[in-house]
N, C-alpha and C positions, 0 to 999 in steps of 0.2 A: 454395492459398497463392499470392499475386501475387508476383511477382519481376521485377526489372528489372535490367539491368547494360549500363552504358555502356562505350563503347570508342572509339578513334580520336582522342583528344586528343593534344595535343603543341604544340610550338612552332614558328611560322611567322613570316616577316617580313610587313610591311605590303604588302598587295596579293595575298597568298597565299591559298591555299584549304585547307580541311580538311573531312573528312566524318566526322561522329559516328554512330556506330550504337548502337541501344539494343535489346537481346534482351528480349523479354517472354515471361514464362511463367506459366501458372496463371490468365490473365485472360480473362474473358468480355467481348468488346468491347460497348459500349453507347454510349448518347447522351452520356455524360459525355466520352469521348474520351481522347486521349493528348496529351501536351504536351512542349516543351522550355522549360527555365527556364535562368536563369543567375545567378550571384551573384559580383560583384566584391569585391576587398578592401575590408572596411569599408562594404560597401553592402548593401541589402536584395535578396533573391531577386526577380527580375523574369522575367515571362512572356516568352518568345522567339516561341513558335509553339505554335498549338493546333489540332490536327485532331479536329473534333467527329465524332459517330457516323456522320453520313451521307458524311463525307468532306471536306467543306468544311474549308478550312484558314484561320486566321486568324493573321496576323503583326503584331508591334508595329512601329511606325513606323520604328524605327531599324535594322531589319534588312530591310525591305521592298526587293526587287529584288536584294538580295545573298545571302539565305538561302532556302533551299528544305527544307521538311519533307515526308517521305514516308512512308506507312505501308503495308507489306506484310503484310496480315492472315495470309495463306497461310503465311508464313515467320516470323510473330510479330516482325518487326523493324521498327523505326522509326529513320528516318535524319534527319540534318540536314546537308545541304550547305551549307558556308559559303564564300562567294567575296568577293573583294574586302575581305579582313579589315583591321581597323583596330586600332590599339593600344587603343582603348576597348572593343574586343570582348573583351580579356583578362578572363577570368572562369572560374568554376567551373560547368560545365554539367551539368545534371541532367535525365533524362527522368521523366515521371510518367504514371501510368495512373489514370484517375478511375473510381470505383465509386459506384453511387448508395447513398447514405446516407439517413438518414430525412428530412431536409429539403434536402441538398445533396449535391453530388458529393465524395467523399473521395478524396484522392491518395495512391497508394502510390509511393515514390521509389526511384530508383536511387542508388547510391553516389556517382555523379558522376565527372567527368573534367576535368582542367584544360586550358584552352586559353590560350596565351600568344601574343600578337602583338607583336613587337618592331619599333620604327621604324628 
């Protein structure tokens, strides 16, 4: 059974940094990869970063140059280093691990962690 658990969320002022971690268990790494998502209050869940099976990492435009996602397969740990944080980065952050379904990748989600950036 795939399980994920995030840690490292909290409150920080504008311009500060936080590092999120996601411990992954029971997962067989595959081309679907692993991801970070976030959901602000009253908003839809958005992709933040996606590490595909070969290690290539994709970032959405609003975090490029500020956030860095890394995967340590040996330690089964996914991290998200967030620098130069802005109030608009305030959201509930979740990690996800993709498994190959019949026609597409199916994500298993962690419970998430809150990040709050104050001005």
